[in-house]
N, C-alpha and C positions, 0 to 999 in steps of 0.2 A: 581212584585212590585219593583219600582226603589229604589236606595239607600236612597234617601231623605225621601221617604215615609216609608221605612222600619225603618229608624232611628227614625222617628216621632212615628211610631207605638210602638216601643220598649221603648221609653223614656217618653212618656206622661202619666199622671195619667189616670187610667182606666175610670174615669168618663168623662174625656175630649174625649176619643175615643168613648165611648158610645154615647155622645151627637152628634157626627159627623157621626154616622152610622144610616142607616135606621132602624127604630124600628122593622120592620119585620125580618131584618137580625139578630138583637140582640136576638129577641125572638126565632128564629130558632136555634141559637147556644145554648141558655139557655135550650131549650127543648132537644137538642142533648145530652148535658152534663147530664141533669137530668135522661136520659134514659141509660146512660152508665152502664154496669154491673160490679159489684164487684166480684172478684174471678173467672173469666173465661178468660183463655188465650188459644192461639192456638200455636202449634209448627209444623213447616214444616221441615222435615229432608232432607238434601242434595238436596236443590232446584237446578234443572237443567234449567228450563225455567222461567225467571222472569215474563213473561206474566201471568203464573198460580199464582205466588205468589201475584201479584198485584190484580188479580181477587179475590183471597181469602181475601186480605185486604179490597176490596170493600164490600164483604160479611160481614166481621167483622164490618165495619162501619155501614152498614145497620141494623145489629142486636145489635148494642151497645156494641161491644167487642173492648176494647181499645188496647190490646197488642198482637202482632203477633211476635213470635220468629222464626228464621230460621237458619239452619246450611248449610254449603257448604264445602264439602270435599276438594275442590280446593281453598278454602279461598276467593271465590268471594263475594264481596259485590255489590249490584245491584243499579245502578243509575236510579231512576224512571223517570228522565227527558228524558231518551233516550230509554225507553222500555215501552211496553204496550200501550193500548188505553188511550186517555186523561182522560176519566172518571175513569178508574181503577187507573191510576197514581195519580189522584187527591185524591183518598182515602187515600194515604199515608200522606197527610196533616193532616188528622184527626185520624189516627191510628198509634200507635208506632210500627214500623217495626224494630225489633232488630236483628242484626246479632249476633248469639250466638256461633260462632266458627266453626271449621271444623267437629267436631264429635258431636254426640247426647249426649254422656255421661255427659259432664259437664253441658250442658243445662238442662237435666232432673234432675240431682242430685241437681243443684242449686234450681230448683223449688220444688223438694221434701223437701229440707231443709227448705223451706218457708211454708211447709204444704200442698202443692198441690198434689192431686190425679192425676196420669197420665193415661189417657185412650187412648189406641192405636187403631187406625182403621185398623184392620187386621183380615182376615178370618181364624182364627185358630179354632181348635176343642172346645176351651174354650170361643170363642167369643159369646157375647150376642147381639141380635138385638137391635139397638138403641131405638126402640119403646118399648122394654121390660125393659129398665133401668129406675129406678125412679130417675131422674136427680135432683129433688128438695130435695132429702134426705140429711141429714147433712154431710155424707161422701164426697159429691161432692160440698160442699160450696166453696172450693178452687179446681178448676178443670182445668187441661191443656189437651187439646185434640191434639193428635199426629197424623200427616199425613205423609205418606212416599213419597219417590222419585217417579216422574212421570212414570218412566219405571220399576224400580226395587222394588218399594214399600218400606216397612220399612226394615231396617237392622235387623239382628239377635240380635244385641246389643239393639236396640230400643225395640224390642219385649220383650226381657228378662227384660229390665228395667221397663216396664210398670206395673202399678198396676192392670189394667184390659184391656181386649180386647173387642172391639165392632165392629159390622158390620152392613151394610145396606142390608136388605133382597132384593134379586133380583129374578125375576120370568121369565126372558126372556133368550135369547141365550147368551147375554154378561155376563161376570163374573166379570167385573170391570168397574169403572167409572173414568172419568177425575178427577184429584185431586181437582180441583176447584168446580166441581159439587158435589163430595162426601162431601167436606167441607160444602158447602151450605146446603145440605140436613141434615147433622149431626148437624151442629150448629143451624139450624132453629128449629130442634126438641128439642134440649137442651133448647134453649131460650123459646120456646112455653111452655115447662113444667115449667120452672122457673117463667115465668110471670103468669101462671095459678095457681101457688101454693099459692099465697098470701104472700109469704116470702119476706123480704126486701133484694133485691139484688142490691140496689143502692150504688154508691160509698160513702165512708165516706165524711162528709161535708167539711173537710179541703181539701181533694183530689179534690172534685168537684170545690171548689173555685179556686184552682191552675189551674185546667184544663180549667175552664171557662176563666180565665185571659189569659192563653196561646192561646186559640182559638180565643178570641176577638182580641188579638194583631196580630195574623197571618191573620185574616180575614179582617183587616182594609184595 
């Protein structure tokens, strides 16, 4: 988007922008916002490969998850313009990818203070298979799912901070999955149960209105 078009998109009344956009485009954005989930966040600890992070962001967008937190022990923030495939990078336009510092402690404690249950994906003796968790129960109305570093997995601090441990059952020779694959499987199951429950997981109306305006302006 060139500077003049960007300025126009950010300064014009929303009804003016709507009138100049294809109705199909507006309807798609309205549908996307209407299907965004309330109370479901993702955390990635100590991201090493930005390609994986943007692949997870793509999954978040597809499943209606708006917020992805990540930490980096080296303090790296990732420029999506220079990493990942175009389709995965583009997901960052629609998902809030938030750098939450170098360590996992502050990120997790901040979310806990907001009432989030932290579910860590780690194969401990206490871990429960994702298909055996009742994700639509009230205790998970505010849920943050925690995924570990691509090579080392979750840190001991992250494991200790989590409220529960979950795992993906595997029946072959491999004992682990790429983090973006594990995220897709886990988040898809949580979303499936939420949608099947009949409970209202939509964003509050005021949040939907703000998000819709933001998306329409950036899509112009």
